[in-house]
All heavy atoms as TSV, in Angstrom:
chain	resi	resn	atom	element	x	y	z
A	1	MET	N	N	0.786	-1.195	0.016
A	1	MET	CA	C	0.034	0.010	0.046
A	1	MET	C	C	0.897	1.273	0.025
A	1	MET	O	O	0.561	2.209	-0.696
A	1	MET	CB	C	-0.893	0.029	1.292
A	1	MET	CG	C	-1.812	-1.062	1.379
A	1	MET	SD	S	-3.227	-0.863	0.214
A	1	MET	CE	C	-4.042	-2.398	0.401
A	2	LEU	N	N	1.905	1.291	0.842
A	2	LEU	CA	C	2.743	2.462	0.886
A	2	LEU	C	C	3.610	2.642	-0.369
A	2	LEU	O	O	3.861	3.763	-0.761
A	2	LEU	CB	C	3.696	2.343	2.187
A	2	LEU	CG	C	2.865	2.512	3.496
A	2	LEU	CD1	C	3.818	2.336	4.624
A	2	LEU	CD2	C	2.064	3.774	3.584
A	3	ILE	N	N	4.054	1.525	-0.986
A	3	ILE	CA	C	4.724	1.676	-2.278
A	3	ILE	C	C	3.875	2.282	-3.350
A	3	ILE	O	O	4.208	3.217	-4.034
A	3	ILE	CB	C	5.254	0.290	-2.692
A	3	ILE	CG1	C	6.311	-0.222	-1.651
A	3	ILE	CG2	C	5.932	0.430	-4.070
A	3	ILE	CD1	C	6.707	-1.649	-1.882
A	4	ASP	N	N	2.601	1.783	-3.368
A	4	ASP	CA	C	1.630	2.258	-4.433
A	4	ASP	C	C	1.422	3.720	-4.143
A	4	ASP	O	O	1.340	4.602	-5.070
A	4	ASP	CB	C	0.362	1.523	-4.374
A	4	ASP	CG	C	0.514	0.063	-4.951
A	4	ASP	OD1	O	1.454	-0.135	-5.648
A	4	ASP	OD2	O	-0.309	-0.736	-4.623
A	5	ALA	N	N	1.240	4.124	-2.897
A	5	ALA	CA	C	0.977	5.507	-2.501
A	5	ALA	C	C	2.174	6.426	-2.917
A	5	ALA	O	O	1.985	7.550	-3.350
A	5	ALA	CB	C	0.596	5.666	-1.049
A	6	ARG	N	N	3.300	5.862	-2.657
A	6	ARG	CA	C	4.550	6.598	-2.980
A	6	ARG	C	C	4.611	6.829	-4.522
A	6	ARG	O	O	4.913	7.969	-4.959
A	6	ARG	CB	C	5.855	5.978	-2.471
A	6	ARG	CG	C	7.115	6.702	-2.785
A	6	ARG	CD	C	8.348	6.082	-2.271
A	6	ARG	NE	N	8.520	4.637	-2.607
A	6	ARG	CZ	C	8.971	4.262	-3.784
A	6	ARG	NH1	N	9.192	5.151	-4.818
A	6	ARG	NH2	N	9.137	2.992	-4.018
A	7	ASP	N	N	4.351	5.780	-5.297
A	7	ASP	CA	C	4.395	5.844	-6.746
A	7	ASP	C	C	3.330	6.875	-7.202
A	7	ASP	O	O	3.587	7.741	-8.124
A	7	ASP	CB	C	4.140	4.519	-7.336
A	7	ASP	CG	C	5.316	3.614	-7.212
A	7	ASP	OD1	O	6.415	4.055	-6.914
A	7	ASP	OD2	O	5.136	2.372	-7.378
A	8	ARG	N	N	2.138	6.814	-6.619
A	8	ARG	CA	C	1.019	7.757	-7.078
A	8	ARG	C	C	1.450	9.177	-6.745
A	8	ARG	O	O	1.031	10.073	-7.503
A	8	ARG	CB	C	-0.273	7.391	-6.422
A	8	ARG	CG	C	-0.958	6.099	-6.950
A	8	ARG	CD	C	-2.417	6.028	-6.477
A	8	ARG	NE	N	-2.585	6.063	-4.975
A	8	ARG	CZ	C	-2.409	5.060	-4.217
A	8	ARG	NH1	N	-2.127	3.819	-4.692
A	8	ARG	NH2	N	-2.587	5.219	-2.943
A	9	ALA	N	N	2.151	9.338	-5.682
A	9	ALA	CA	C	2.578	10.699	-5.283
A	9	ALA	C	C	3.750	11.174	-6.120
A	9	ALA	O	O	4.178	12.394	-6.051
A	9	ALA	CB	C	2.929	10.776	-3.822
A	10	GLY	N	N	4.331	10.282	-6.971
A	10	GLY	CA	C	5.449	10.662	-7.794
A	10	GLY	C	C	6.716	10.936	-7.093
A	10	GLY	O	O	7.577	11.662	-7.462
A	11	LEU	N	N	6.839	10.217	-5.932
A	11	LEU	CA	C	8.006	10.409	-5.131
A	11	LEU	C	C	9.003	9.160	-5.143
A	11	LEU	O	O	8.477	7.972	-5.361
A	11	LEU	CB	C	7.661	10.517	-3.618
A	11	LEU	CG	C	6.751	11.751	-3.332
A	11	LEU	CD1	C	6.337	11.719	-1.945
A	11	LEU	CD2	C	7.552	13.005	-3.484
A	12	THR	N	N	10.213	9.342	-5.002
A	12	THR	CA	C	11.178	8.231	-4.902
A	12	THR	C	C	11.401	7.927	-3.437
A	12	THR	O	O	11.016	8.745	-2.541
A	12	THR	CB	C	12.595	8.682	-5.545
A	12	THR	OG1	O	13.133	9.754	-4.687
A	12	THR	CG2	C	12.428	9.099	-6.942
A	13	GLN	N	N	12.110	6.833	-3.181
A	13	GLN	CA	C	12.459	6.447	-1.802
A	13	GLN	C	C	13.259	7.550	-1.228
A	13	GLN	O	O	13.157	7.918	-0.017
A	13	GLN	CB	C	13.128	5.141	-1.732
A	13	GLN	CG	C	12.330	3.948	-1.967
A	13	GLN	CD	C	13.015	2.659	-1.872
A	13	GLN	OE1	O	14.246	2.620	-1.792
A	13	GLN	NE2	N	12.297	1.558	-1.798
A	14	ILE	N	N	14.167	8.123	-1.989
A	14	ILE	CA	C	15.017	9.178	-1.522
A	14	ILE	C	C	14.256	10.434	-1.125
A	14	ILE	O	O	14.533	11.023	-0.104
A	14	ILE	CB	C	16.143	9.526	-2.540
A	14	ILE	CG1	C	17.057	8.366	-2.702
A	14	ILE	CG2	C	16.911	10.873	-2.215
A	14	ILE	CD1	C	18.058	8.474	-3.862
A	15	ASP	N	N	13.212	10.773	-1.948
A	15	ASP	CA	C	12.364	11.908	-1.615
A	15	ASP	C	C	11.676	11.774	-0.252
A	15	ASP	O	O	11.712	12.641	0.569
A	15	ASP	CB	C	11.254	12.128	-2.642
A	15	ASP	CG	C	11.822	12.500	-4.057
A	15	ASP	OD1	O	12.815	13.175	-4.123
A	15	ASP	OD2	O	11.095	12.076	-4.976
A	16	VAL	N	N	11.085	10.530	-0.062
A	16	VAL	CA	C	10.386	10.264	1.197
A	16	VAL	C	C	11.344	10.295	2.371
A	16	VAL	O	O	11.178	10.853	3.416
A	16	VAL	CB	C	9.683	8.919	1.154
A	16	VAL	CG1	C	9.108	8.470	2.463
A	16	VAL	CG2	C	8.597	8.920	-0.003
A	17	ALA	N	N	12.486	9.692	2.203
A	17	ALA	CA	C	13.544	9.620	3.230
A	17	ALA	C	C	13.967	11.030	3.611
A	17	ALA	O	O	14.039	11.331	4.845
A	17	ALA	CB	C	14.762	8.749	2.695
A	18	ARG	N	N	14.171	11.886	2.688
A	18	ARG	CA	C	14.594	13.310	2.988
A	18	ARG	C	C	13.484	14.041	3.748
A	18	ARG	O	O	13.787	14.695	4.681
A	18	ARG	CB	C	14.932	14.039	1.673
A	18	ARG	CG	C	16.255	13.657	1.094
A	18	ARG	CD	C	16.579	14.432	-0.130
A	18	ARG	NE	N	17.866	14.047	-0.636
A	18	ARG	CZ	C	18.158	14.124	-1.937
A	18	ARG	NH1	N	17.309	14.533	-2.816
A	18	ARG	NH2	N	19.363	13.711	-2.392
A	19	ALA	N	N	12.306	13.856	3.294
A	19	ALA	CA	C	11.121	14.482	4.088
A	19	ALA	C	C	11.014	13.971	5.547
A	19	ALA	O	O	10.570	14.739	6.331
A	19	ALA	CB	C	9.845	14.169	3.284
A	20	LEU	N	N	11.421	12.735	5.719
A	20	LEU	CA	C	11.360	12.140	7.069
A	20	LEU	C	C	12.643	12.328	7.892
A	20	LEU	O	O	12.763	12.003	8.977
A	20	LEU	CB	C	11.104	10.531	6.979
A	20	LEU	CG	C	9.763	10.238	6.338
A	20	LEU	CD1	C	9.728	8.750	6.077
A	20	LEU	CD2	C	8.628	10.653	7.300
A	21	ASP	N	N	13.697	12.973	7.181
A	21	ASP	CA	C	14.953	13.135	7.816
A	21	ASP	C	C	15.580	11.734	8.170
A	21	ASP	O	O	16.091	11.553	9.348
A	21	ASP	CB	C	14.954	14.093	9.029
A	21	ASP	CG	C	16.277	14.591	9.345
A	21	ASP	OD1	O	17.169	14.675	8.524
A	21	ASP	OD2	O	16.513	14.843	10.630
A	22	LYS	N	N	15.479	10.816	7.288
A	22	LYS	CA	C	15.952	9.411	7.441
A	22	LYS	C	C	16.828	9.106	6.309
A	22	LYS	O	O	16.830	9.837	5.243
A	22	LYS	CB	C	14.844	8.434	7.478
A	22	LYS	CG	C	13.841	8.738	8.608
A	22	LYS	CD	C	14.272	8.136	9.921
A	22	LYS	CE	C	13.153	8.191	10.973
A	22	LYS	NZ	N	13.558	7.829	12.191
A	23	ARG	N	N	17.479	7.962	6.263
A	23	ARG	CA	C	18.159	7.465	5.131
A	23	ARG	C	C	17.324	6.713	4.170
A	23	ARG	O	O	16.243	6.208	4.625
A	23	ARG	CB	C	19.301	6.448	5.645
A	23	ARG	CG	C	20.384	7.114	6.519
A	23	ARG	CD	C	21.389	6.158	7.002
A	23	ARG	NE	N	22.331	6.808	7.830
A	23	ARG	CZ	C	23.582	7.095	7.565
A	23	ARG	NH1	N	24.023	6.670	6.399
A	23	ARG	NH2	N	24.345	7.658	8.423
A	24	GLN	N	N	17.699	6.658	2.979
A	24	GLN	CA	C	16.922	5.935	1.998
A	24	GLN	C	C	16.721	4.459	2.429
A	24	GLN	O	O	15.631	3.856	2.144
A	24	GLN	CB	C	17.638	5.971	0.597
A	24	GLN	CG	C	16.944	5.190	-0.525
A	24	GLN	CD	C	17.417	3.811	-0.684
A	24	GLN	OE1	O	18.511	3.484	-0.364
A	24	GLN	NE2	N	16.527	2.960	-1.129
A	25	SER	N	N	17.670	3.895	3.056
A	25	SER	CA	C	17.535	2.438	3.480
A	25	SER	C	C	16.429	2.249	4.452
A	25	SER	O	O	15.782	1.175	4.565
A	25	SER	CB	C	18.800	1.951	4.120
A	25	SER	OG	O	19.198	2.775	5.244
A	26	PHE	N	N	16.047	3.314	5.187
A	26	PHE	CA	C	14.868	3.162	6.064
A	26	PHE	C	C	13.633	2.952	5.246
A	26	PHE	O	O	12.843	2.016	5.567
A	26	PHE	CB	C	14.706	4.498	6.910
A	26	PHE	CG	C	13.441	4.641	7.687
A	26	PHE	CD1	C	13.348	4.084	8.910
A	26	PHE	CD2	C	12.359	5.370	7.122
A	26	PHE	CE1	C	12.167	4.186	9.630
A	26	PHE	CE2	C	11.242	5.489	7.908
A	26	PHE	CZ	C	11.130	4.914	9.158
A	27	VAL	N	N	13.453	3.656	4.222
A	27	VAL	CA	C	12.271	3.508	3.339
A	27	VAL	C	C	12.289	2.169	2.677
A	27	VAL	O	O	11.322	1.421	2.611
A	27	VAL	CB	C	12.164	4.676	2.242
A	27	VAL	CG1	C	10.970	4.482	1.410
A	27	VAL	CG2	C	12.102	5.986	3.041
A	28	SER	N	N	13.491	1.779	2.158
A	28	SER	CA	C	13.634	0.506	1.504
A	28	SER	C	C	13.279	-0.659	2.412
A	28	SER	O	O	12.586	-1.625	2.034
A	28	SER	CB	C	15.082	0.383	1.016
A	28	SER	OG	O	15.341	-0.902	0.423
A	29	LYS	N	N	13.734	-0.614	3.617
A	29	LYS	CA	C	13.443	-1.682	4.564
A	29	LYS	C	C	12.001	-1.913	4.937
A	29	LYS	O	O	11.535	-2.974	4.959
A	29	LYS	CB	C	14.313	-1.461	5.852
A	29	LYS	CG	C	15.788	-1.822	5.554
A	29	LYS	CD	C	16.652	-1.626	6.760
A	29	LYS	CE	C	18.107	-1.869	6.458
A	29	LYS	NZ	N	18.983	-1.739	7.609
A	30	TYR	N	N	11.229	-0.773	5.120
A	30	TYR	CA	C	9.883	-0.948	5.470
A	30	TYR	C	C	9.087	-1.333	4.247
A	30	TYR	O	O	8.168	-2.088	4.323
A	30	TYR	CB	C	9.191	0.246	6.213
A	30	TYR	CG	C	8.926	1.476	5.497
A	30	TYR	CD1	C	7.890	1.555	4.582
A	30	TYR	CD2	C	9.641	2.692	5.742
A	30	TYR	CE1	C	7.593	2.682	3.881
A	30	TYR	CE2	C	9.349	3.824	5.082
A	30	TYR	CZ	C	8.257	3.800	4.119
A	30	TYR	OH	O	7.983	5.027	3.468
A	31	GLU	N	N	9.495	-0.825	2.979
A	31	GLU	CA	C	8.750	-1.257	1.843
A	31	GLU	C	C	9.018	-2.675	1.479
A	31	GLU	O	O	8.168	-3.331	0.877
A	31	GLU	CB	C	9.287	-0.348	0.689
A	31	GLU	CG	C	8.628	1.082	0.713
A	31	GLU	CD	C	8.801	1.827	-0.560
A	31	GLU	OE1	O	9.645	1.457	-1.436
A	31	GLU	OE2	O	8.295	2.922	-0.681
A	32	SER	N	N	10.169	-3.198	1.823
A	32	SER	CA	C	10.507	-4.643	1.468
A	32	SER	C	C	9.939	-5.584	2.629
A	32	SER	O	O	9.906	-6.797	2.378
A	32	SER	CB	C	11.911	-4.828	1.299
A	32	SER	OG	O	12.641	-4.709	2.538
A	33	GLY	N	N	9.551	-5.048	3.709
A	33	GLY	CA	C	8.994	-5.909	4.788
A	33	GLY	C	C	10.023	-6.303	5.746
A	33	GLY	O	O	9.852	-7.040	6.706
A	34	GLU	N	N	11.332	-5.793	5.537
A	34	GLU	CA	C	12.428	-6.166	6.448
A	34	GLU	C	C	12.277	-5.417	7.743
A	34	GLU	O	O	12.824	-5.921	8.761
A	34	GLU	CB	C	13.719	-5.802	5.686
A	34	GLU	CG	C	14.968	-6.071	6.435
A	34	GLU	CD	C	16.298	-5.697	5.770
A	34	GLU	OE1	O	16.186	-5.559	4.509
A	34	GLU	OE2	O	17.274	-5.467	6.368
A	35	ARG	N	N	11.639	-4.367	7.749
A	35	ARG	CA	C	11.393	-3.489	8.984
A	35	ARG	C	C	9.977	-3.160	9.088
A	35	ARG	O	O	9.314	-2.906	8.122
A	35	ARG	CB	C	12.276	-2.220	8.844
A	35	ARG	CG	C	12.221	-1.368	10.056
A	35	ARG	CD	C	12.897	-0.003	9.830
A	35	ARG	NE	N	13.120	0.740	10.991
A	35	ARG	CZ	C	12.133	1.393	11.562
A	35	ARG	NH1	N	10.858	1.267	11.229
A	35	ARG	NH2	N	12.403	2.036	12.689
A	36	LYS	N	N	9.439	-3.138	10.329
A	36	LYS	CA	C	8.136	-2.661	10.579
A	36	LYS	C	C	8.202	-1.285	11.054
A	36	LYS	O	O	9.156	-0.814	11.626
A	36	LYS	CB	C	7.498	-3.521	11.826
A	36	LYS	CG	C	7.485	-5.045	11.541
A	36	LYS	CD	C	6.522	-5.454	10.494
A	36	LYS	CE	C	6.459	-6.984	10.358
A	36	LYS	NZ	N	6.014	-7.430	9.163
A	37	LEU	N	N	7.067	-0.588	10.742
A	37	LEU	CA	C	6.952	0.799	11.180
A	37	LEU	C	C	6.270	0.887	12.504
A	37	LEU	O	O	5.237	0.166	12.769
A	37	LEU	CB	C	6.151	1.591	10.152
A	37	LEU	CG	C	6.847	1.891	8.816
A	37	LEU	CD1	C	5.865	2.548	7.876
A	37	LEU	CD2	C	8.044	2.738	8.969
A	38	GLU	N	N	6.725	1.772	13.371
A	38	GLU	CA	C	6.022	2.121	14.530
A	38	GLU	C	C	4.801	2.987	14.140
A	38	GLU	O	O	4.769	3.580	13.073
A	38	GLU	CB	C	6.935	2.796	15.563
A	38	GLU	CG	C	8.004	1.929	16.060
A	38	GLU	CD	C	8.960	2.655	17.037
A	38	GLU	OE1	O	8.523	3.777	17.570
A	38	GLU	OE2	O	10.068	2.196	17.270
A	39	VAL	N	N	3.821	3.098	15.087
A	39	VAL	CA	C	2.650	3.890	14.708
A	39	VAL	C	C	2.947	5.374	14.288
A	39	VAL	O	O	2.465	5.878	13.363
A	39	VAL	CB	C	1.595	3.884	15.844
A	39	VAL	CG1	C	0.415	4.792	15.590
A	39	VAL	CG2	C	1.126	2.474	16.077
A	40	VAL	N	N	3.842	5.932	15.057
A	40	VAL	CA	C	4.184	7.359	14.864
A	40	VAL	C	C	4.887	7.481	13.487
A	40	VAL	O	O	4.571	8.373	12.607
A	40	VAL	CB	C	5.017	7.935	15.986
A	40	VAL	CG1	C	5.616	9.261	15.577
A	40	VAL	CG2	C	4.236	8.021	17.187
A	41	GLU	N	N	5.755	6.509	13.133
A	41	GLU	CA	C	6.452	6.497	11.847
A	41	GLU	C	C	5.448	6.311	10.705
A	41	GLU	O	O	5.559	6.931	9.723
A	41	GLU	CB	C	7.494	5.304	11.853
A	41	GLU	CG	C	8.627	5.556	12.794
A	41	GLU	CD	C	9.534	4.347	12.879
A	41	GLU	OE1	O	9.113	3.252	12.721
A	41	GLU	OE2	O	10.751	4.587	13.189
A	42	PHE	N	N	4.513	5.465	10.929
A	42	PHE	CA	C	3.504	5.161	9.937
A	42	PHE	C	C	2.649	6.468	9.631
A	42	PHE	O	O	2.436	6.691	8.413
A	42	PHE	CB	C	2.514	4.003	10.417
A	42	PHE	CG	C	1.336	3.882	9.478
A	42	PHE	CD1	C	1.453	3.207	8.301
A	42	PHE	CD2	C	0.055	4.312	9.908
A	42	PHE	CE1	C	0.360	3.081	7.451
A	42	PHE	CE2	C	-0.997	4.106	9.077
A	42	PHE	CZ	C	-0.914	3.495	7.812
A	43	VAL	N	N	2.249	7.182	10.658
A	43	VAL	CA	C	1.536	8.387	10.430
A	43	VAL	C	C	2.403	9.378	9.692
A	43	VAL	O	O	1.970	10.107	8.802
A	43	VAL	CB	C	1.063	8.963	11.824
A	43	VAL	CG1	C	0.486	10.392	11.645
A	43	VAL	CG2	C	-0.016	8.009	12.427
A	44	GLN	N	N	3.672	9.502	10.042
A	44	GLN	CA	C	4.594	10.557	9.379
A	44	GLN	C	C	4.753	10.081	7.915
A	44	GLN	O	O	4.734	11.000	7.075
A	44	GLN	CB	C	5.918	10.464	10.104
A	44	GLN	CG	C	5.930	11.095	11.495
A	44	GLN	CD	C	7.202	10.934	12.238
A	44	GLN	OE1	O	7.956	9.912	12.063
A	44	GLN	NE2	N	7.498	11.813	13.182
A	45	VAL	N	N	4.910	8.836	7.625
A	45	VAL	CA	C	5.057	8.382	6.258
A	45	VAL	C	C	3.731	8.760	5.465
A	45	VAL	O	O	3.833	9.255	4.399
A	45	VAL	CB	C	5.369	6.858	6.159
A	45	VAL	CG1	C	5.227	6.357	4.737
A	45	VAL	CG2	C	6.721	6.489	6.689
A	46	CYS	N	N	2.713	8.468	6.049
A	46	CYS	CA	C	1.389	8.790	5.410
A	46	CYS	C	C	1.312	10.286	5.063
A	46	CYS	O	O	0.840	10.668	3.975
A	46	CYS	CB	C	0.181	8.337	6.187
A	46	CYS	SG	S	-0.146	6.503	6.225
A	47	GLN	N	N	1.695	11.150	6.052
A	47	GLN	CA	C	1.603	12.547	5.865
A	47	GLN	C	C	2.557	13.036	4.642
A	47	GLN	O	O	2.122	13.839	3.824
A	47	GLN	CB	C	2.098	13.290	7.137
A	47	GLN	CG	C	1.119	13.237	8.248
A	47	GLN	CD	C	1.602	13.765	9.483
A	47	GLN	OE1	O	2.802	13.891	9.761
A	47	GLN	NE2	N	0.673	14.173	10.424
A	48	VAL	N	N	3.779	12.404	4.581
A	48	VAL	CA	C	4.606	12.737	3.411
A	48	VAL	C	C	4.038	12.278	2.139
A	48	VAL	O	O	4.235	12.941	1.124
A	48	VAL	CB	C	6.045	12.030	3.656
A	48	VAL	CG1	C	6.855	12.059	2.440
A	48	VAL	CG2	C	6.775	12.624	4.848
A	49	LEU	N	N	3.359	11.156	2.130
A	49	LEU	CA	C	2.746	10.622	0.939
A	49	LEU	C	C	1.399	11.341	0.549
A	49	LEU	O	O	0.829	11.022	-0.448
A	49	LEU	CB	C	2.528	9.159	0.990
A	49	LEU	CG	C	3.797	8.355	1.301
A	49	LEU	CD1	C	3.421	6.809	1.432
A	49	LEU	CD2	C	4.839	8.492	0.131
A	50	GLY	N	N	0.874	12.147	1.472
A	50	GLY	CA	C	-0.371	12.826	1.248
A	50	GLY	C	C	-1.562	11.913	1.367
A	50	GLY	O	O	-2.591	12.084	0.756
A	51	GLN	N	N	-1.375	10.896	2.321
A	51	GLN	CA	C	-2.439	9.882	2.541
A	51	GLN	C	C	-2.949	10.016	3.935
A	51	GLN	O	O	-2.170	10.334	4.859
A	51	GLN	CB	C	-1.895	8.508	2.344
A	51	GLN	CG	C	-1.353	8.116	0.974
A	51	GLN	CD	C	-2.459	8.129	-0.037
A	51	GLN	OE1	O	-3.430	7.395	0.199
A	51	GLN	NE2	N	-2.357	8.850	-1.123
A	52	ASN	N	N	-4.240	9.773	4.024
A	52	ASN	CA	C	-4.840	9.751	5.396
A	52	ASN	C	C	-4.543	8.395	6.007
A	52	ASN	O	O	-4.816	7.352	5.426
A	52	ASN	CB	C	-6.348	9.922	5.264
A	52	ASN	CG	C	-7.056	9.930	6.622
A	52	ASN	OD1	O	-6.767	9.232	7.499
A	52	ASN	ND2	N	-8.008	10.823	6.700
A	53	PRO	N	N	-3.951	8.286	7.171
A	53	PRO	CA	C	-3.594	7.070	7.802
A	53	PRO	C	C	-4.804	6.096	7.995
A	53	PRO	O	O	-4.664	4.893	7.852
A	53	PRO	CB	C	-2.945	7.382	9.191
A	53	PRO	CG	C	-2.448	8.801	8.968
A	53	PRO	CD	C	-3.427	9.483	8.017
A	54	LYS	N	N	-5.945	6.688	8.280
A	54	LYS	CA	C	-7.133	5.918	8.513
A	54	LYS	C	C	-7.494	5.218	7.153
A	54	LYS	O	O	-7.991	4.015	7.200
A	54	LYS	CB	C	-8.234	6.775	8.906
A	54	LYS	CG	C	-8.133	7.353	10.386
A	54	LYS	CD	C	-9.304	8.178	10.667
A	54	LYS	CE	C	-9.140	8.867	12.007
A	54	LYS	NZ	N	-10.236	9.799	12.392
A	55	THR	N	N	-7.379	5.851	6.117
A	55	THR	CA	C	-7.657	5.339	4.779
A	55	THR	C	C	-6.763	4.172	4.443
A	55	THR	O	O	-7.136	3.205	3.952
A	55	THR	CB	C	-7.644	6.477	3.657
A	55	THR	OG1	O	-8.496	7.461	4.021
A	55	THR	CG2	C	-7.982	5.845	2.365
A	56	VAL	N	N	-5.473	4.387	4.723
A	56	VAL	CA	C	-4.485	3.305	4.411
A	56	VAL	C	C	-4.769	2.125	5.292
A	56	VAL	O	O	-4.812	0.974	4.788
A	56	VAL	CB	C	-3.069	3.842	4.644
A	56	VAL	CG1	C	-2.079	2.753	4.511
A	56	VAL	CG2	C	-2.718	5.006	3.730
A	57	ILE	N	N	-5.146	2.345	6.601
A	57	ILE	CA	C	-5.479	1.226	7.401
A	57	ILE	C	C	-6.692	0.503	6.960
A	57	ILE	O	O	-6.703	-0.756	6.930
A	57	ILE	CB	C	-5.587	1.638	8.923
A	57	ILE	CG1	C	-4.280	2.112	9.460
A	57	ILE	CG2	C	-6.234	0.559	9.801
A	57	ILE	CD1	C	-4.271	2.749	10.867
A	58	ALA	N	N	-7.750	1.229	6.501
A	58	ALA	CA	C	-8.876	0.580	5.937
A	58	ALA	C	C	-8.578	-0.278	4.774
A	58	ALA	O	O	-9.109	-1.395	4.575
A	58	ALA	CB	C	-9.949	1.656	5.584
A	59	GLN	N	N	-7.617	0.179	3.864
A	59	GLN	CA	C	-7.231	-0.516	2.798
A	59	GLN	C	C	-6.549	-1.803	3.157
A	59	GLN	O	O	-6.699	-2.883	2.523
A	59	GLN	CB	C	-6.356	0.300	1.827
A	59	GLN	CG	C	-7.111	1.451	1.187
A	59	GLN	CD	C	-6.098	2.435	0.447
A	59	GLN	OE1	O	-4.897	2.422	0.685
A	59	GLN	NE2	N	-6.717	3.233	-0.326
A	60	ILE	N	N	-5.769	-1.716	4.134
A	60	ILE	CA	C	-5.040	-2.901	4.694
A	60	ILE	C	C	-6.005	-3.999	5.212
A	60	ILE	O	O	-5.954	-5.067	4.928
A	60	ILE	CB	C	-3.977	-2.502	5.759
A	60	ILE	CG1	C	-2.882	-1.749	5.037
A	60	ILE	CG2	C	-3.371	-3.748	6.441
A	60	ILE	CD1	C	-1.910	-1.030	6.025
A	61	GLU	N	N	-6.976	-3.468	5.943
A	61	GLU	CA	C	-8.013	-4.274	6.530
A	61	GLU	C	C	-8.747	-4.963	5.403
A	61	GLU	O	O	-9.164	-6.187	5.600
A	61	GLU	CB	C	-8.993	-3.541	7.365
A	61	GLU	CG	C	-8.401	-3.136	8.786
A	61	GLU	CD	C	-9.357	-2.328	9.546
A	61	GLU	OE1	O	-10.172	-1.482	9.025
A	61	GLU	OE2	O	-9.430	-2.507	10.727
A	62	GLU	N	N	-9.086	-4.337	4.316
A	62	GLU	CA	C	-9.795	-4.959	3.241
A	62	GLU	C	C	-8.967	-6.148	2.583
A	62	GLU	O	O	-9.569	-7.112	2.152
A	62	GLU	CB	C	-10.087	-3.953	2.103
A	62	GLU	CG	C	-11.169	-2.990	2.425
A	62	GLU	CD	C	-11.340	-1.901	1.412
A	62	GLU	OE1	O	-10.848	-2.066	0.269
A	62	GLU	OE2	O	-12.034	-0.880	1.734
A	63	LYS	N	N	-7.703	-5.996	2.563
A	63	LYS	CA	C	-6.831	-7.066	2.054
A	63	LYS	C	C	-6.695	-8.232	2.978
A	63	LYS	O	O	-6.353	-9.302	2.476
A	63	LYS	CB	C	-5.429	-6.473	1.786
A	63	LYS	CG	C	-5.388	-5.381	0.707
A	63	LYS	CD	C	-5.108	-5.854	-0.556
A	63	LYS	CE	C	-5.038	-4.755	-1.541
A	63	LYS	NZ	N	-4.915	-5.180	-2.907
A	64	LEU	N	N	-6.945	-8.144	4.272
A	64	LEU	CA	C	-6.797	-9.193	5.198
A	64	LEU	C	C	-7.913	-10.192	5.157
A	64	LEU	O	O	-9.080	-9.992	4.948
A	64	LEU	CB	C	-6.670	-8.668	6.686
A	64	LEU	CG	C	-5.374	-7.768	6.880
A	64	LEU	CD1	C	-5.462	-7.306	8.304
A	64	LEU	CD2	C	-4.164	-8.615	6.624
């Protein structure tokens, strides 16, 4: 979901990482599933991607 949202926003992993003041590897690791996001991090990522965290969670719930 977050990869699709990033693509729709026209952002690269580097763009997202810079907005979060993190390294590109941070974005790569959560996108690949190697790392889990904490709730606060998830909300921050959603804000950078221009997504409502509630909407993203609802989409995840639909997939489960």
